[in-house]
VOGU-3710 file (C-alpha; in Angstrom, 3 decimals, decimal comma):
1> xxxxxxxxxx> 92,022/141,661/114,913  94,368/142,237/117,906  93,474/141,638/121,223  90,280/138,873/119,712  90,968/135,724/121,430  89,572/132,734/119,524  89,093/129,749/121,806  87,971/126,697/120,373  86,080/124,492/122,636  83,748/121,502/122,023
11> xxxxxxxxxx> 82,938/119,305/118,884  85,144/121,248/117,053  88,285/121,571/118,972  87,489/117,685/119,846  87,549/116,640/116,147  90,900/118,363/115,900  92,555/116,501/118,695  91,406/113,649/117,547  92,353/114,131/114,315  95,902/115,019/115,953
21> xxxxxxxxxx> 95,973/111,704/117,875  95,201/109,582/115,128  98,250/111,121/112,623  100,229/110,705/115,386  99,373/107,331/116,168  100,311/106,645/112,503  103,559/108,158/112,656  104,748/106,732/115,695  103,555/103,269/114,360  105,642/103,545/111,409
31> xxxxxxxxxx> 108,621/104,802/112,811  108,962/102,304/115,562  108,173/99,397/112,897  111,321/100,619/111,243  113,415/101,144/114,053  112,786/97,405/115,083  114,792/96,499/112,314  117,773/97,996/113,712  116,468/97,472/117,722  115,320/94,207/118,909
41> xxxxxxxxxx> 114,094/95,953/121,827  111,500/97,286/119,764  110,009/94,304/118,366  106,214/92,992/118,606  105,252/96,722/120,062  101,791/97,726/118,482  100,699/101,170/119,278  97,366/101,144/120,212  96,178/104,962/120,961  97,730/108,232/121,435
51> xxxxxxxxxx> 95,842/110,814/123,576  97,410/114,369/122,756  96,856/117,336/125,491  94,241/119,738/124,668  97,386/122,522/123,877  99,089/119,667/121,716  102,399/120,074/123,988  102,408/116,130/125,233  101,511/113,435/124,054  101,250/109,754/125,625
61> xxxxxxxxxx> 101,893/106,863/123,295  99,846/103,847/124,830  101,231/100,426/123,610  99,874/96,780/124,294  102,817/96,133/126,000  105,687/97,436/127,730  108,440/95,074/128,954  111,520/96,543/130,174  113,880/96,440/127,270  111,275/98,112/125,396
71> xxxxxxxxxx> 111,114/101,370/128,018  115,079/101,615/127,656  115,250/101,789/123,517  112,414/104,071/124,032  113,694/106,188/126,242  116,843/106,107/123,448  114,509/107,013/120,753  112,452/109,375/122,102  114,411/112,263/120,009  114,277/110,708/117,090
81> xxxxxxxxxx> 110,180/109,882/116,579  109,993/113,587/117,989  112,133/114,684/114,797  110,341/112,005/112,341  106,755/113,427/113,918  108,221/117,087/113,322  109,591/116,087/109,689  106,044/114,248/108,636  103,400/116,357/110,460  102,663/119,886/110,634
91> xxxxxxxxxx> 102,226/121,141/113,900  103,352/124,504/115,537  105,238/122,514/117,998  106,100/118,916/118,291  104,669/117,343/121,398  106,741/116,012/123,940  106,393/111,818/123,615  105,454/110,074/126,617  105,054/106,062/126,361  102,628/104,070/128,806
101> xxxxxxxxxx> 101,322/100,301/128,570  97,546/100,933/127,373  95,631/99,179/129,952  93,012/98,523/127,957  94,461/95,482/126,603  95,254/94,454/130,548  91,330/95,153/131,013  90,855/92,457/128,025  92,920/89,704/129,119  91,551/89,995/132,725
111> xxxxxxxxxx> 87,681/89,522/130,900  89,427/86,747/128,826  90,589/85,022/131,843  87,121/85,322/133,750  85,468/83,730/130,626  87,860/80,924/130,341  86,997/80,595/134,254  83,367/80,696/133,646  83,822/78,114/131,168  85,477/75,533/132,619
121> xxxxxxxxxx> 83,478/75,827/136,538  83,187/72,050/137,744  79,384/73,396/138,455  78,946/73,117/134,548  76,482/69,994/133,438  77,679/70,400/129,309  81,355/68,306/130,123  81,557/67,149/126,303  82,318/70,814/125,324  80,757/70,227/122,602
131> xxxxxx> 76,489/70,631/122,982  75,606/69,264/119,482  77,794/66,053/119,571  75,109/64,354/121,997  72,930/61,118/120,044  70,373/62,553/118,264
//
């Protein structure tokens, strides 16, 4: 019907975005793995998540770490990655890719650091570290 505009909001729109995020994550991860065979700067990159905008025009690809050489390589390979997405994912338009380091990884490392410091604090009574290693 002309003039009738349908907007999806709520759970249906979220489910679609979540599905697109997961498909893009898989496609980009596989492509980066293949590209790493020819470009050492892309080795050891792990795609942790993808977050696409509601209008599907931009997608942020989160990586476990993002060293400077990898940033340069990703900038050079952006168009190729978008071409791969266009060939493997059926979408009206291919989203513009942006790359960021996943903040969750940094937060997890910080939590581990805090827990390690708590275990090694000098106020602990259990200095043998074993707990069960005492006399029976």
